[in-house]
N, C-alpha and C positions, 0 to 999 in steps of 0.2 A: 700292137703295132699294125696287123693287118687292117682293123677297123679304121685306124686313123689315115693309113694310105689309101683305102678305098674312099673315104670321105674327102680327101685332098685331092682325088683324082690322080694319083701318082701310083708308082710301083712301091713295093716294099723295100727293094733293094736302094730307091732313090732315098726313102726316109732314113735308111739306116746308114747312107752316105753322109747325111749331115747331121744326124742324132743316133748316139749309141743305145739310147733307150727312151722311155717315155718320161722319165724325170728330167732328161735333158732337155726335151720339148717342153715340158712344164717350167722348167727354169727360163727358158728363151721366153716364154710367154710372160711370166710373172716377174721377173727381176726387175723392170722398169717401173711397174706400177707400184712394188712394194717399196722401192727406193724413193720414189716421189712421195708415197704416202707417208713414209717414214720422216722425210724432210718437213713435210706439212705439221706432222705432229709435234716434232720437235720445235720447229718454228714457232707454232702456236703456244707451246707450253712455255718457251722462253719470253714470249711477249705478254703472257698471262700472268700478271702480277697484283692486280686488283680485282676485285669483285665489283660488277657494275650494279647501280641501281636499275630499277625497272625503267624509271625514265630515260636512263643513259642507254640502256638495251633497246628500248623502242626507236629512241633516235638513230641508233647505228642501223637497225634493222629497217626502217623507212628508207635509208638510202641504199639498201641491198636490193636492188632489181634486176640486175644484170651481173652474171657471174664473171663477164669479161673484165670487170673491175676486181675481181677477186680470183686471181689465176690458181691460186692454191685450192680452190674448191673444184677445180677442173679434175684434179687428182681422184677425188671421191667418187666422180662420175664415169671412171674409166671401166668398161664393161669387162675388162680381163679380171675385175675383182669379184664378179660373179662366180668365176672359177675357183677363187680363193675361197670364198663363202662356203662352197660346196665340198672341199676337199675332206676326205675321212683319213686317208693316209698319204703320207709324204712328208719331206722335211720342211715343207712351207707350212704345215700345221703350227710348227714352232713360230715361225715368224708372223703368222695370223695371231696366235695367242699372246704374243709380245705387243702386237699392236693394240689387241682388245685390253691387255693388261694396262697399257698407258692410257687408253681411252678411259677406262675404268677408273683409274687413279684421278685423271682430270675431272671426270664427273664428280667423283668424291670431294674434290676440291671446290667445285662450283657450287655442291650442295652443303659444305662445310660439314662434311661427315668424315670421321677418321677412318672408318672401315670400308675401302674400296670392294671389298668381297660381300657387302651387304647385298641382300637380295634384291633391294630397290635399285641399286647399281646395276645390278644384272638385268633387271627389267628394261632399265632405260637403255643399257647397252643393246640389248636384243632388239628393242623398238627402234632405235637408230638404224643398226644394220638391216632390219627388215624394211625400213623406209627407203634405203639407199637401193636395196635389192628390188624393191618395187618400182623405183624410179628408172632404174636400169633395164628392167625387164618391159615395162609398160611403155615406155616413152623412147623409141628407136631416134627420133629425131634429135639432134643435141641440144637444139634451142628449146624444145618442149621439155626435155629432160632437166635443163637448167632451170627453167621456170618452175616445173614441179617441185624440184629440189629445194629452191628458195622457199617456196611455200611451206615444204614440210620442215625444212630448217626453222624458218620463223616459228611455226606451230610447236616445234620441240623445245625452242629456247624460251618461249613465252608460255607455254603450257595452255591452259584453258583460261587464264586470268585476263587475256586480252582479246577483244574482238578482232577479227581478220581485218576489217576495214580501216582500223587504226594503225595498221602496218602499212 
């Protein structure tokens, strides 16, 4: 708590006035992005009832040039998620793991695989999270981050099968 107070340019007593411990600070920071991310995942899973052909996917991705039309993707680009990705101990690890499990189930559905614990699903999930981390760390400007995320998202959706110019 002393380090947090020092970095926040305040006193330790002031920090304790508002937060009884580090977990309470973490809760204040992570509750909103976790709630929004959970809504995003739930909403996407409810809408996802059919598998798309490559042509349908390409058509949809061609229209995706600006995330302002896709408000839900804004939640994926919340810098507070960087904290969530790095956590090693706390109750938020359970929330992160629940999100990862939903994502893995969704990826298994897309790939028509019954086993969401497949090493291939693990690789895809890790890759997606690594890409989000990279975008958040390397692109501080939100417009640049959105453009980079769109490029990464398109690449992950189409793999190596489609030339980027066709998107």
